[in-house]
N, C-alpha and C positions, 0 to 999 in steps of 0.2 A: 573161676568163681571163688570168692572168699566167703567162708562161712563165719557167722558171728554166733558164738556159743556162750551161754551163761549157766552158772550153777550156784546154788545156795549152799554155803557151808556154815550152818548154824547161825544164820542171821547176817552173814557177810557174803555179798555176791561177788563171784569171780567171773571174769569175762575173757574170752580168747577170740581173736580174729585170725583165722588161718585158712590156708587151702589144704590140699592133701599132703603137701611136702614141707611147708614153711609157716612160721608164726610171724604175723605182721604187727601184732600188738596184744598186750595183756593189760588187764586192769582189775581193780577190786574197789568196792564201794558199799555203802549202806543200802542202796536200792538198785534194782535191776535197770531202772531208767538211767541212773548215773553211770553205771558200768557201760551200757550201750552208747551213751553220749561220748564217753571217753574213747571207746573202741572205734567209733566212726571217724575220729581224728586220725587214726592210724591206717585206714583203708585208702590205698592209692585211688585218686579221683577217677582214673580211667579203667578201673577194674570193677566188674559187677560183684555185688555181694548180696547175701541173703541170710536171714536169721533162721537157725535150725533148732528144733526142740531137743534133739538127741545129739550129744557130742560125738564128733568123729574120733577115730583112734588117736590122732595127733592132739586134738583138743583135750581128750581124756588124759593123755600123758602130760600135757601142759598143766592141766588142773591139778594133777598129783604133785608136780613140782611146786606150783604156786602154793598149794596147801602146806607143803613141807616148809617152805620159806616163811610163810605167814605164821606158822606155829612155832617158829624158832629152831627148826631142825636143819635148815639149809637144804641144799640139794647138790648132788654130785652128777646129776643127769644133764647131759648136754642136749639142748634143743636146737633145731634148725631155725634160728631167727633170721628174719628178712629185713636187713637194715638199709637196703639200697635207696629208700626214699629219704634217708638221712644224709647230712653232709659228712665228709671224711673226718672232720674234727669231732662232730657228735659221736660218730662210731668209735673213734679213739678214746674219747672220754668214757663212753659206756663200757667199752672193753676193759678199761683200766678200773672203773668202778666195780666191775664183776670180779676183780681179783681180791676185793676186800673180803676176808674170810668171816664166817660166823664168829661172833664173840669180839669183833673189832670194829672200830670206826676209823675214818680218815677225814681230815678237814678238807674244805673246798680248796684251800691253798695247797695242801699236800697233793691233792689230786691234780691240780693245775701244774705243779712242778713235775709230776710224773707224765702227764698227758700233753702238756703244753697249754698256752693261753693263760688267762687270769682266773682268780677265784670267782670273780663275777661271771665270767663266761662259762665256767664249770657249773655254777648255780643255775644258769639259764638252761644248760643241757639237762641237769637233774630235774628241773621243773617240767621239762617236756619229755621225760623218759617214757618211751612207748612200751617198755617191757617191765613195768613194776608189778610185783615185787621181785621178779626173776633177776633183773639187774638191780641190785640192792641200793637204790638211791637213799633209802632210809638210813644207811650206814655212813652217810656223808653229813658232817656237822660243821659248825663254825670253828674258827681257829682257837677260840677260848673254850671249846668243847660244850658250848650250849647247843641246843638242838638246831637252830637255824630255821629253815622253812620246810614245809612238806605239803603237797597237794591234798593229801587225805586228812590234814590237820595234825597239829603237834601232839595231841593226845594219842593218835594212832601211831605216829612215829615213835613216841616214847614206849608205847605198849609193844611194838615190834622189837625194839632194842632190848626191852626188859626180858622178853622171851629168849633172846640170844645171849644173855649173860652166861659166861662159862667160868668165871672166877679167875680169869687170866690176870697177870700183873706186869707183864713185860711187853714193851713195844716191839714191833717187828719192822723190818724193811723188806718189801716184796720187790723183786726185780721186774722192771718194766722196760724192756729193750736195754738201752745203755744208761737208763735212769733207775730210780727206785721210788716206791710208794711207801711212805711212813704210815703205819697203822698203829693204833693204841687200843688197849682193852676198853670195851664198852662201859665197864665200871666207872671209868673217868667221867663219862657223861652223867651218870647218876650221882656221882660225888658232886658235880657242878650243880645239878638240879637241887640237891639237898642244901647246898650252900646258899642258894637263892631264896630258900624258904625262910 
């Protein structure tokens, strides 16, 4: 049985779909109805589910990690995500996205170079990310460092990135198997936004 759990964090609703051992999906939105709608997309069709008022221990641990990421602190906690309903390619892209540290962003193209596929295919995976914000798809931007898209809206994406600013000024290359992922400081995105005004 998969439990659907929701929690209000100061006007932002977080949601977790999990059983006792694994997390099948996470979401956040402005209303509990939207969170539940998103979560239902991540419940395998052949598994019973129920909404529970009180979070399970795993849901509570997941909420804590989500809150930390949402507030710009990031998380070092590893949660048991259940990706078996995803394709091997989607899993590879999400795992690579998870390597983008707080304070940095990567372009869709850079993620594609590290994980395989095209920038467009990476964009499709990001749009269907079942583990937002734990898998930080908000840290993936266009090649010109403009925001690109975001399911929660560009204002939300910008706000998440703003909280993650650390004042870094150097690019980094993160090893991904025999390839690498180029990440740049999030400040570059805000410089780009300023130029557009």
